[in-house]
C-alpha positions, 0 to 999 in steps of 0.5 A: 188453115183447118179450124177443125182439124184436131176436132175431125181427127178425134171425132167418131164417124157420126160427128163427121159429114160422112162416115169416113173419119180423116184419121184414116188417111194416108200418113206417108212421109211428104216430098215436094212435088216433082211432077208438078210446077208449083206457082203462085196460082196453084192455090186458086185451082181447087182441083179436087172440088166441085165447080161451084165450090172452086168457083165460090172460093175463087170468087171470094178470094179474088174479092178480097185481094182486089179489094185490099190490093193497095194494102197487100204485098206479094206472096213470098212462099217458096214453091214447096210450101205453096203446094206439097203432097205425100210420097204416095200422092194420096194427100195434096194441099196448098197454102197462100199466105200474103202479108200487108203493108206495115201501115195497113190495118190488115195483117195478113190473108191465108188461104189453103185447100187439102185433099186426102184420099181415104183407104175406104174410098172417097176423099176428104177436101177442106178449103179455107180462107181467113183474113186477119186484122192487126192491133191497130183495130179490134175489128173482127177477122174474116173465117170461111171453111168448107169440109166435104168428105162425100159427094153429098155432104159438107160442113160450113164454118163462116164467121167473123170471129170477135177479138174482144170479149162480147160481155165486156164490151156490149157495144162491140157486140152491137156494132159488129153483130147486131147492127149488121144483122149478121144472124140473118145470114145463118137463118137463111141457110137454116130455112132449108131442109138440107141444112142443120146446125153443126156443133163441134165437140171442141169447146175451144172452137166454140169459145172462139166463134161469134154468136152469129157464126154459121156452123152447119152441116149440109146433107143433099138428099135424092129428090131434093137440092144437089150440093152443087146447087146448094153451094151455088144458089145459097152458101154462095150468096150468104158468104158473099154477104158476110164477106161484104159486112167484113170488108165494109165494116171491119177492114175498112171501118176506120176503128182505131185503138189506142196504144195501151189497148193494143198491147192486150189485143195483141196478146189475145190474137197471139194466144189464139194464133198459137192455139191454132197451130198447137191444137189444130195443126201441129199434131196433124200435119206430120202425120199427113205429110211427113215431118219435112213437109210439116215443118216447112208448112208450119214454119211459113204459117208461124212466120205469118202469125209472128208467133 
């Protein structure tokens, strides 16, 4: 889910992609959709974003599900967790989780989109996709998030978050971040005039991303590239490149760890997952969708996280 959820709620307007912060969203209590037929592909519709944005998300998710087809189990989420909204239909969201076979190094994949109408006009849309590995390997996970609160501006988070301390394990830094030349992906985007670094005010978020993490803000300006062009021709290729590195070097890298190391790895993984729920999601989902929907959705995420 949204790794910057808490930060977005609490940041001043100047820290957001536009001047309208998410905390202005309606917080009416939620109900399961009665006017729509939720089904497993609801997540893949991405109904509130532009065509290039949707195409990118569909392509990345489809690529992972195709490459990991022999590892992943079917989704078991109930319909009112796959898709849900508040009772005034101002906030909508979808969730997609697929766990993996016990024999696989894959733990699970998790995708979501969130649409929140803002009382001052416009809307905020967050689309995210993550792939998690289990403690049989110490390779990094995959994280992608696009946060858009105006037709011309978005924040991109793209990273392979490390699962080991890079100071204590310099070989890990070399294997996954130096030898793969991950930093060149960030450099490609930052060459664009419309792109500038994005600095989260959350020290926790800064601590869990890698040194090569792509955290950028994209602002399309009149006379330059449109946001759709930037997503299609620049963000998309970079995201595909980073995902390709994750698939080849992490998901299929055949990097195994011993039993003793697995316990420490699992402890760290569980702490990160708990923080994601407690800090980023737990306090905000009830405000957006009400306690009933929040309990259902967070319960499904906790089950996937096993925390």
